[in-house]
VOGU-3710 file (C-alpha; in Angstrom, 3 decimals, decimal comma):
1> mpmldvaivg> -12,139/69,542/2,576  -15,704/70,543/3,571  -17,822/67,939/5,338  -20,820/66,523/3,465  -23,723/65,087/5,378  -24,077/62,198/2,912  -21,842/61,009/0,072  -23,572/58,552/-2,264  -21,396/56,423/-4,539  -23,566/55,319/-7,465
11> ggpvgaalaa> -26,000/57,522/-9,357  -28,462/54,866/-10,518  -32,152/54,899/-9,497  -31,556/53,772/-5,905  -28,736/56,234/-5,213  -30,558/59,099/-6,943  -33,834/58,410/-5,120  -31,999/58,366/-1,793  -30,355/61,690/-2,651  -33,790/63,185/-3,328
21> wgagagleia> -35,124/61,979/0,015  -32,120/63,348/1,877  -32,078/66,681/0,061  -35,718/67,139/1,016  -34,530/67,177/4,628  -32,128/70,037/3,919  -28,960/67,934/4,094  -25,725/68,514/2,188  -25,604/65,573/-0,215  -23,405/64,747/-3,191
31> vfearsapsg> -23,683/61,857/-5,650  -20,575/60,389/-7,304  -21,064/58,319/-10,454  -18,299/56,475/-12,315  -19,994/56,850/-15,708  -19,064/59,953/-17,657  -22,715/60,910/-18,308  -26,269/59,634/-17,815  -26,633/56,254/-19,503  -29,914/56,684/-21,394
41> dprtlalshg> -30,163/52,897/-21,036  -33,218/51,582/-22,964  -33,630/48,368/-20,944  -36,988/47,768/-19,313  -37,495/47,974/-15,551  -40,437/46,458/-13,669  -41,626/48,660/-10,820  -44,344/47,776/-8,345  -47,167/50,158/-7,461  -45,436/50,551/-4,098
51> srerleevla> -42,303/51,814/-5,899  -44,421/54,282/-7,852  -45,747/55,661/-4,548  -42,208/56,024/-3,216  -40,968/57,809/-6,335  -43,996/60,100/-6,257  -42,959/61,102/-2,729  -39,826/62,679/-4,223  -41,661/63,968/-7,332  -39,672/61,713/-9,663
61> wpeagatpit> -42,243/59,374/-11,195  -41,826/59,199/-15,033  -45,557/59,190/-15,755  -45,334/59,656/-19,515  -43,028/56,679/-20,042  -44,761/54,153/-17,773  -46,925/51,245/-18,961  -49,365/49,923/-16,305  -49,442/46,212/-15,471  -53,065/45,573/-14,562
71> sihisqrggp> -52,882/41,781/-14,295  -50,306/38,990/-14,021  -51,040/35,537/-15,439  -48,979/32,780/-13,787  -48,751/29,238/-15,199  -46,388/26,321/-15,675  -45,399/24,403/-18,766  -46,007/20,660/-18,761  -48,388/20,670/-15,813  -51,748/21,889/-14,547
81> grtlltaeeq> -52,548/24,984/-12,571  -52,678/28,703/-13,250  -53,653/31,824/-11,400  -54,385/35,453/-12,206  -53,462/38,436/-10,051  -55,384/41,617/-10,826  -55,127/45,249/-9,830  -58,901/45,361/-9,420  -58,741/42,713/-6,707  -56,141/44,838/-4,869
91> slpalgytvs> -58,225/48,033/-5,372  -55,303/49,635/-7,189  -54,967/51,257/-10,620  -52,128/48,855/-11,429  -50,086/46,111/-9,792  -46,965/47,603/-11,277  -45,468/49,387/-14,256  -42,775/48,996/-16,844  -40,527/51,949/-17,588  -37,197/52,295/-19,335
101> ygaleaalae> -34,104/52,735/-17,191  -33,326/55,908/-19,145  -36,743/57,441/-18,452  -36,468/56,806/-14,713  -32,883/58,052/-14,718  -33,960/61,272/-16,457  -36,869/61,878/-14,065  -34,593/61,513/-11,046  -31,851/63,670/-12,616  -34,383/66,438/-13,272
111> rlakmsvavh> -35,583/66,277/-9,687  -32,052/66,386/-8,244  -31,220/69,375/-10,436  -34,262/71,237/-9,103  -33,143/70,418/-5,556  -29,573/71,599/-6,288  -28,060/68,219/-5,460  -24,577/67,906/-6,933  -24,148/64,857/-9,187  -20,509/64,332/-10,154
121> ygescegial> -20,072/62,156/-13,260  -16,818/60,489/-14,249  -15,813/59,981/-10,617  -14,493/56,457/-10,182  -13,800/55,660/-6,548  -10,245/54,468/-5,893  -10,072/54,495/-2,121  -12,208/54,610/1,006  -10,958/55,431/4,490  -13,361/55,092/7,394
131> eadaailrfa> -12,697/57,128/10,511  -14,620/57,522/13,738  -16,196/60,818/12,649  -16,254/60,585/8,842  -15,798/58,529/5,688  -13,142/59,829/3,278  -13,371/59,029/-0,434  -10,619/59,322/-3,011  -11,467/59,348/-6,727  -9,429/58,687/-9,874
141> sareararll> -9,791/62,385/-10,787  -7,855/63,285/-7,586  -11,066/64,667/-6,063  -11,614/63,812/-2,431  -14,799/63,911/-0,384  -15,497/63,691/3,324  -18,933/62,768/4,700  -20,664/61,880/7,931  -22,395/59,016/6,102  -21,171/57,054/3,095
151> vladggtnaa> -23,791/55,192/1,060  -22,724/52,572/-1,478  -25,369/52,310/-4,199  -22,978/51,204/-6,935  -24,004/47,595/-7,526  -21,271/46,245/-5,251  -18,240/47,726/-7,013  -16,660/49,278/-3,923  -17,981/47,176/-1,046  -14,830/45,038/-1,000
161> ripgiafrvk> -12,915/48,159/0,074  -14,800/48,106/3,389  -13,269/45,963/6,168  -15,582/43,122/7,226  -17,785/43,286/4,119  -18,099/40,126/2,026  -20,564/38,666/-0,454  -22,307/35,315/-0,702  -22,879/34,282/-4,312  -25,194/31,572/-5,659
171> dygqhavvga> -24,851/30,832/-9,357  -28,160/29,580/-10,755  -26,456/28,137/-13,817  -28,881/30,092/-16,000  -28,797/32,996/-18,422  -31,652/35,375/-19,228  -32,343/35,946/-22,909  -34,000/39,341/-23,360  -35,503/41,273/-26,257  -38,428/43,393/-27,437
181> lrsdrahggr> -41,270/41,167/-28,635  -44,401/41,880/-30,655  -47,584/39,840/-30,801  -50,616/39,960/-33,085  -52,781/40,615/-29,996  -52,858/43,722/-27,785  -51,468/42,954/-24,332  -54,194/44,835/-22,443  -51,770/45,556/-19,590  -51,276/41,872/-18,799
191> ayerftpsgp> -47,903/40,418/-17,787  -47,126/36,711/-17,946  -44,904/34,550/-15,760  -44,632/31,014/-17,112  -42,513/28,444/-15,336  -40,744/25,908/-17,529  -38,327/23,070/-16,715  -35,428/25,278/-17,849  -36,538/28,284/-15,790  -39,120/31,074/-15,809
201> lallpvqdry> -40,254/32,807/-18,995  -41,753/36,262/-18,553  -43,522/38,747/-20,813  -43,935/42,307/-19,557  -46,179/44,842/-21,338  -44,193/47,821/-22,634  -46,131/50,408/-24,658  -47,445/48,375/-27,652  -45,104/45,405/-27,237  -43,659/43,013/-24,659
211> alvwtaapre> -40,296/42,818/-22,949  -39,202/39,179/-23,043  -37,140/37,502/-20,321  -36,484/33,849/-21,224  -34,396/31,831/-18,776  -32,240/29,001/-20,097  -29,027/27,111/-19,414  -25,948/28,973/-20,731  -25,465/26,797/-23,823  -29,180/26,883/-24,603
221> aerllalgea> -29,187/30,677/-24,245  -26,273/30,861/-26,661  -28,168/28,670/-29,123  -31,306/30,801/-28,830  -29,319/33,962/-29,529  -27,854/32,396/-32,670  -31,247/31,439/-34,139  -32,788/33,433/-36,959  -35,845/35,459/-36,060  -38,394/33,003/-37,488
231> dflaqlqeaf> -36,863/29,986/-35,732  -36,547/31,906/-32,462  -40,197/32,962/-32,574  -41,308/29,422/-33,379  -39,437/27,963/-30,420  -40,675/30,706/-28,125  -44,250/30,039/-29,249  -43,825/26,346/-28,491  -42,474/27,088/-25,012  -45,031/29,770/-24,163
241> gdragrfisv> -48,199/28,737/-25,985  -50,715/31,091/-27,567  -52,175/32,795/-24,471  -50,580/36,089/-25,588  -51,398/35,574/-29,265  -48,978/34,753/-32,085  -45,525/36,274/-31,846  -44,703/38,175/-35,014  -41,328/39,858/-34,412  -38,490/40,167/-31,936
251> garasfplrl> -35,861/42,889/-31,746  -32,183/42,616/-30,937  -31,549/39,899/-28,383  -29,002/39,762/-25,569  -28,306/37,556/-22,568  -26,753/37,826/-19,127  -25,953/35,326/-16,342  -28,286/34,934/-13,362  -26,854/34,868/-9,865  -27,961/35,673/-6,354
261> rtvnvpvalr> -25,462/37,880/-4,522  -26,018/39,121/-0,988  -23,841/41,137/1,336  -23,048/39,655/4,749  -24,038/42,882/6,548  -25,514/46,088/5,017  -23,706/48,505/7,358  -20,149/49,233/8,455  -18,367/52,109/10,166  -19,979/55,294/8,779
271> taivgnaaqa> -21,334/53,235/5,852  -24,674/51,917/4,574  -25,002/49,573/1,573  -28,202/49,713/-0,479  -29,847/48,327/-3,597  -27,939/45,907/-5,821  -24,830/46,636/-3,798  -26,556/44,839/-0,899  -28,579/42,219/-2,772  -28,661/41,348/-6,475
281> lhpiagqgln> -31,580/39,008/-7,226  -32,854/36,746/-9,982  -35,362/38,746/-12,102  -38,221/36,342/-11,305  -41,205/38,271/-9,873  -39,383/41,558/-10,565  -38,276/42,170/-6,977  -34,712/43,487/-7,332  -35,086/47,225/-7,987  -38,248/47,392/-5,891
291> lglrdaaalg> -36,331/45,991/-2,927  -33,563/48,529/-3,558  -36,017/51,425/-3,609  -37,392/50,230/-0,278  -33,793/50,326/1,025  -33,559/53,927/-0,160  -36,926/54,875/1,363  -36,007/53,389/4,750  -32,622/55,098/4,811  -34,221/58,321/3,558
301> allrstprea> -36,671/58,251/6,471  -33,741/57,964/8,873  -31,949/60,860/7,172  -34,997/63,012/7,811  -35,376/61,975/11,449  -31,730/61,875/12,594  -29,960/65,008/13,893  -27,161/66,116/11,561  -24,430/65,393/14,112  -25,710/61,817/14,527
311> lggsamlaay> -25,731/60,966/10,811  -23,603/57,914/10,112  -23,344/57,094/13,799  -23,703/53,580/15,175  -27,248/54,164/16,453  -28,501/55,356/13,058  -26,816/52,493/11,191  -28,179/49,937/13,650  -31,652/51,385/13,129  -31,253/51,103/9,338
321> rearrrdasr> -30,044/47,514/9,580  -32,998/46,542/11,753  -35,479/48,422/9,559  -34,381/46,454/6,494  -33,637/43,070/8,077  -37,050/41,453/7,633  -37,952/42,808/4,205  -34,515/42,202/2,672  -34,175/38,645/3,984  -37,709/37,725/2,935
331> gvaftdflvs> -37,243/39,293/-0,494  -34,112/37,226/-1,078  -35,749/34,046/0,232  -38,919/34,617/-1,820  -37,145/34,948/-5,159  -34,673/32,160/-4,421  -37,505/29,795/-3,476  -39,446/30,581/-6,649  -36,405/29,869/-8,819  -35,719/26,571/-7,052
341> afadgrlvpt> -39,306/25,383/-6,606  -40,371/25,933/-10,194  -37,152/24,817/-11,883  -36,235/21,732/-9,865  -38,757/18,888/-9,927  -36,881/17,195/-7,087  -37,784/20,037/-4,722  -41,423/20,517/-5,730  -42,880/18,064/-8,303  -45,015/19,260/-11,201
351> wgrglaltal> -48,248/18,193/-9,540  -47,262/20,060/-6,376  -46,659/23,267/-8,298  -49,959/22,776/-10,098  -51,749/22,283/-6,809  -50,209/25,477/-5,418  -51,259/27,498/-8,459  -54,771/26,043/-8,398  -55,111/26,800/-4,689  -54,059/30,398/-5,330
361> dlfaparrll> -56,628/30,662/-8,090  -59,414/29,329/-5,856  -58,468/31,009/-2,570  -58,735/34,783/-2,959  -57,103/35,734/0,396  -53,926/33,822/-0,532  -53,923/35,416/-3,967  -54,280/38,887/-2,465  -51,493/38,138/0,014  -49,141/37,132/-2,818
371> aermihgsvk> -49,972/40,304/-4,741  -49,455/42,398/-1,601  -46,068/40,763/-1,078  -45,017/41,579/-4,640  -46,249/45,189/-4,391  -45,035/46,205/-0,932  -42,612/43,523/0,244  -42,614/42,833/3,977  -42,680/46,447/5,130  -46,416/46,613/5,856
//
């Protein structure tokens, strides 16, 4: 069994981006994906301008399919206060972008093909053995792989196979109702984040429409899904107001539960855990995938700077853990605080939230700091 430098389990955006960074350093890398083929998933992703810069580093930015977010309007229902974050104030072309999962997946797959990185589909991991000098993987197909460094980028599917790895889970008691939404007014690149007593309600510009993310209690989400289109649009309009115009249609709707899940430690013997496998966040402020891509960038930098024989060693893994400690912990705390502060009046009352939003609107340095945090995390 030949020795790989890096074996990546999970071929989603984080795993694929990491493979591109590592292959650029001339390393022997293979990606193992349980799905039988690329997903072509149409769901909408929110990527910060910082994530665009990172994907451009590996020549995998899906330019043609990206919609710029040039401003973000933040408000609360039932209380005062609002603020507006703009790309102009940050001296950037956009604060972020929306792109379909499938488009990003295709851009990364094209790049990996050009770099001759092997991507093995239909390889479901059934066993992991960690030894002092290598990680050994066994797949359902009977394929085996041996690597100096194992990276789990699979959303957490295989982390439980690693001794000492455990997850902390916080159930928010909420579901996200999602769908493609059209308004009678052009979005002009503006995204909206509106906090309501039941949870945040977001509109993200996607081509000539919006992607809707409406947070609600599980039974309320079920009720919203069962409504006819006209009734759904009427209730959405009541909850959101008319700042984005009048809603005229909504596509197929779906919902999923919202939980915070974090790994107790992102490294183990010969192993690094990245992306949603390390931290799965509430979608508020769109931090999840952006945090995962920063994981990949940090680990990719170490792949480029570490001698081949030291890959997966304790010194490299300790360096990765320290490099991601501050940004990962602050990213988790930031999103968790926003969910709690704007959904629970006992923690921060309505007037307090209104005061915070008004202060942001009046105090430009604080507004720029918030935008910087959303774009780059805590890595700068």
